[in-house]
N, C-alpha and C positions, 0 to 999 in steps of 0.2 A: 242560139242555144249551144252551138259547138264551142263558143268562147266562154261558156260559163264554167267557172272552177268547180262548182258543185256537181254539174253534169259530168265533167271530165273525170273527177274523182270517183263518181259512181260507176262510170264505165270501167275504170281501172279495177273496181271491186267486182262488178258484174261479170266481166269477161272471164277472169279466173274461176269464179264461182260457177258460171255456166259450164265451163270445161270440166270442172270437178263433178258437177251434177251429171253431165253426160257420161263421163268415164265410170263413176260409181253406179249410175243407173244401168249402164250396159253390163257391168259386172254383176249387179243385183239380178238383172234379167237372166243372164247366163246361169247364175246359181239357182234361180227359181226354176228354170227349165231343167237343169240337171237334177234337182230334187224331185220335181214332178215326174221326170222320166224314170228316176230310180224307184219312186213309190209305185208307179204304174207297172214297171217291169217286175218288181217283186210280187205285185198282186197277180199279174199274168202267170208268173212261174208257180206261185202257190196254187192257183187254180189248175194249171197243167199237172202239177204233182198229185193233187187230189184226184183228178180224173185218171191219171196213170195208175194210181194206187188201186183203182177199182177194176183194172183189166185182169182177167183170170182165165185159166183153162177150164173148159167144160166139154167132156167127151172128145178130147183131142182138138177142140176148136177154141179160139180166143173169143171171149165175150167181154162186154163192158157195160156197166150200169152207171150212168152219169149221176152223181150225187147232187142234190139241189144246192148244197153249201158251196160247191165249186163255182156256181154262177152268182150266188147271192153276194159274194165278196165284191162284186162290181156295182152294187147298188149305189146310186148317187142321185142328187136332185137334178142333174143335167140329163138323166135318162139315156145313158150310153147304150148302144147295141153291142151284144157279145156274141161272138161266133166261135165255133170249135170244130175240130176235125180229128178223128181217131182212125188211123189206118195202119195196116200191116205192111211189111216190106214187100209182100207179093202183090200189093196194090188193092187188096180188099179193104173196103170201108167198113169200120166197126160202128161208127156213130158220127153224127155231125153233118156239116154242110159239105156236099160233094165237091162243089167248085171252090172250096177254100184254097187260097193261094199258098200251098205248102212249099217248103224248100227242102232240097235233098240234104239230109243230115247225115249221110253216110260218112263214117269215120269221125263223127263228132259226138262225144258223150256229154259235153257241156251244153247248157241251154243256148239256143240260137235266137237272138232278137232281131227283128227286121220290120221294115215298113212295107205296106202293100195296099192294094185297092180291092174292095169287095163290094159288088153291086153299086159301083160308082162312088163309094165312100172310102176315104183314107182311114186305114186302121194301123194299129201297132200290134204286132203279133210275136209269139214265142213258140219255138219248136223244141219239144223235149222227147228224148228217145228212152224207152224202157225195154230192156232185153228180157224175154220170157223163155224159160227152160221147161221142157217136158220130154221125158224119156230120151234124153240125149239130144233132142232137137232144140235149136236156138232160133227164136224169132224176134225181130226188132219191131216194136210198136212205136209209131210216131204220133205224139199228142201235140196238136197245134191249137192255140187259143189266141183270139184276137178281139180287140174292142175299138170302138170309135174314140175320138180324141177330145170330146166335149169336156169331160171331167178333168182330164189332164190340163187342157187350156185354162179352165176355171181355176185350177190350183196354181198355175203360173201367175195368173192375174192376182190371186189372193196373196201370193207370196211377194210379188214384185211391186204392185201398185202402192200399197201402204208405205213402203220404203221411199218410193219416188215422191209421193205426196209429202212425206215428212221432210225430205230434202228440199223440195220446192218451198215449203213453209219456212224452213230455216233460211233459205236464200231471201225470201220476202222479209222475214224478220231482220236479217242482217242489213238489207237495204233500208228498211224503216229506221233501224237504230243508227245506221250511217247518216241518213238524212237528219235525224234529230241531233246526232253528234256534231255534224257539220254546222247545223244552225247555231248550236251553242258555241262551238269552237270558232266560228267566223264572227261572233259578236264583237270581239276586240277590234277586228279589222273594220267592221261596220261603224264602230264608235270613232275610229280614226277618220273614216269617210265623213261622218256627221260633223266631227270637229272641224274638218277642213271646210265643209260646205257652210257651216254656221259662222265662219270667221269673217271679220271685217276685212276688206281688201288690203288695208294697211296694217293689219295685225300680223306681225312677222315674228311671233314667238315660236320656239320649237314645239313640235308635237310631243305629247306625253306617251311614254312607252310602258307605263305600268300595266301589268297583266297581259302584256303582248307576247305572243309566242316567240320563241328564240329564232325560228326560221323567218319571221316577219320583221324582226328588229333591224336587220341590215337595210330593208327597204325604207323603214321610217327614219333610220339614221341618215340615209342618203337624201331623203326629203328634207330633213332638218339641216343638213349641210347646204342644200340648195336654198332653203329659207335664209340661212345665215348669210350666204353670198348675196342673195337678193336684198337682205336687210342692209348689208354694207353698201350696196349700190344705191339703194333708196336714200340712205343716210348721206351718202356723198352728193346725191342730187339735191337733197334738201339744204345741205351746207352750201352747195354752189348757188342755189337760189337766194339763200339768206346773205351769203357773202356778196353776190352780185347786187342784191338790193341795197345792202349797206354801202357798197362802193359807188353805186349810182346815186344814192340819195345825197351824199356829200357834195359832189360837183353840181348836181341839179339845184341844191339849196343855194350854193354859191352863185350859180348863174341867175337864180331868181333875185338875189340881192343886187347883183350887178345890173340887171335889167331895170329894177326899181330905181337904182341910182341914176341910170342913164335917162330914164323918163322924167326925172325931177329937174333936169336942165331944160329950161324953157326956150333956150336959144336954138334948139334943134328944129329942123324942118318938119312940117306937119306929116309928110309922107314917111319920114324916118320914125316919127312918133307912132304912127299906125303900125309900122313894121315891128317896132319894139313891143307894142301891145299884143300883136299876134304871137310873137315869140314868147312873151310872158304867159299867154294862155296855154300855148303848147307845152311850155316848161311845167306849168302847174298840173297839166294832165299827166305828164311823165312822172312828176313827183307823186301824184295820187296813185298811179299804176304801180310805181315802185313800192310805196307803202303797203298797198294791198297784196302785192306779191309776197312781201315779207310776212304779212299777217297770215296769208294762206299757207306759207311754209310752216309758220309757227302752229297753226291750227292742225295741219296734217300730222305734225310731229307730237301733238299733245297726247299724253298718257293718262288714262283715267285714274290709275293708281296714284299718280302724283296730284291730279286735280282733287281727289277725294280728301285731301288734307285741309281744304279751306271751306269755311262756311260763309256763304254770300247771300245778301239780300237783293233779290232780283227787282223788287219794287223800287229800292233806292237807286239801283243802277239805271232803271228806266227813267226815273225822275231826272237824274244827271244828264242822260242822253237827250231828253226833251229840252232841257235848258240849253244844251250845247247847240242843238239844231233849230232853236227858236228863230234865230236871225236868218238862217238859210230858208226856213219855211216862210218867214215874213217877206223876204226878198222875192220869193216866187209867188207871193200872195196866196199862201196855203194856210188854212185854219188848222193848226196843230193842237189837238186836244188830248187829255189823259184821263183814264179811269183806273186808279191804282189803289190796291189795298194797303193797309198800314205797313205790313211787312210780309215778305214771301221768301223764306229761307230755303236755300238748296245747297248742295255740295258742288263746288266747281272752282274755276279759275276766274278771278274778278276781272282781269284784263281782257281775257277772251270773251267772257260774257258781255262785257261792255262793248267790245267790238261787234259781237253778234247783234245786240239791240241797235247799235248805231247803224250798221249796214242795212238791216231790215227797214228801219224807220227812214233812213236817207233814201233808200231805193223807192219807198212809197212816195216820199215827197218829190223825188226827181221825176217820177212817171205820172204824177197827178197834174192835171191842167190847172192854170191859174184860176183862183176862186174855188178850188176844191177843198175837201176836208180829209184829214188823216187823223185817226184816233188810235192811241196806244193804250192798251188795257193789260193789267196784270191781276189775275185772279188766283185764288187758291182754294183747295178743299183738303180733306183728310189725307188724300193720297198724292195729289199732283199740284204743281204750280204751272199756270198757263199764261203765256205771253201771246197777245193777239194784236196785230197791226192791221187796221182796216182803212182802205182808201176808196175814193169814188172816181178813180181814174178810168181810162179807156178799157182796162182789163187786159187779160192775156188770152189769145186764141187757144182753143182746146188742143190743137195739134202742137202748140209750143210749150204747154205746161210741163210736159215730161222732160224738157231740155233746159228749163230756166235755171236749174241748179248746176249745169255744166259750166266750167270755167270759160270765160270770154264769150259766152252766148248772150246776145241781147235780143229781147223780144221786139224792140222798136229801134230802128236806126236813126230816128229823128231826135232822140234824146242823148245828151252827152253822158258818158259813163264808160267804165272799163269792162263791164260784164263779169265782174268777180264778186260783187256784193253777196248775192245769194249762194254762190259756190262757197265762199268763206263761211257764211252762216250755216250751211249744211255740215261742213267739216267740224265746226265748233259744236254743233248740236250732237253729232255722232261721237265726238270725243267725250261729251258729258252723258252719253247713253240716253239721250232724249229723242224726241220725235218732232219733225217739222213737216207741216202740211200746207199746201197752197191750194186755195179754192176760189171760185168765182162767187161774187155776191149775188144773192137772189133778189133782194128788194133794196134799192132799185137794181136793175139788171146791168150794173156797171161797177167797175172796181174789183179789187182783189182782197182776199182775207188770208193773211199769213198767220198760222197758229203754231206755236212752239210749246211743247209740254216737257216738264221735268218732274222727277220724283220729289215730292215735298219732304223736307226735313222737319219732322215733328218736334 
């Protein structure tokens, strides 16, 4: 997950947002506390002033009557407890709780706010001094009012939590929108990935950069440059194979002619004649290998856009191939049969398709034991043209079926061949955007069925 671009971008978004929520949440909490403290202190001071306003002289003595409104201002759902204390500067208690934690307010005319504990409960209190005059005498009356903090804490929560919840909701919304945005914005990159994955290994065309982000185009441009260099290298290799095949074919053909001329002289010794015959067989094998290498290079270089310019009858091609291989099948004592429709038109390259049918049929004849049967069938329906080559040879082991299309792989070492026939067939089928499948026969349990399918040209 740490290597996911989506996760890393989300982290870059979440970390600043988390810091922002923490800072703003802390500021909102401090503001809520300040507001709640201010409301609480104003209420305490209002109550203290109301009580102080009820202090009066009576017969030379100070008395106080606590009005109910002075305590009702503290009513709240949280059920806070309210305490008060009214005392004179000589220590006489006029009203209230005797053990109320008062503070010496001497020299202070302004209200004095402080925190204290009463009966094991934390309270917030205010001390307010009122000066009383009578016949030239001045007495200082200290009015102290305190309350528990439940309503104040509730107010802090009511002021702070909604803001925090809104900020968290905004962060979650931003993350959700970022995920959705990344999903949409990464689609062009995923399309590039799909295009690369769906490509044929030999398709060396540049990647498309339409609708691709400006930041991603240099990456695709670099990939296209790599593809271009790879294409040049592959083209050079193909030219080398083709040139080497052409260069080898000429001297090998000349050597074949010279060997035939030498064997025609009857005066030579029998041992020399056997040697020349062996050399001639080896030369023919080299000629066959060279021709197939040239054909393989041509099949690998085939371009479907160029092949699509030709209309080809696969049934007619199969008929020509059967006629060409009839002598080879007869020599090996193979019954070569055909089941062909009147016509089966497809789009393709006539020469390559002829090589495809030739290689598949020749491969079936070569690997079928004498006295066996090989059947070539071409069928068609509304969508497809199907070429089927069936033999009753020894078959191919299950572990070898996945490798028979590899160049130079031979399922049996007892049969002459180059191991290129089915590899060439596969390249030609892929160049024509067709499908080739190899399967074992079920009845009887011998032989191989090679099926090639192409799109039918209606």
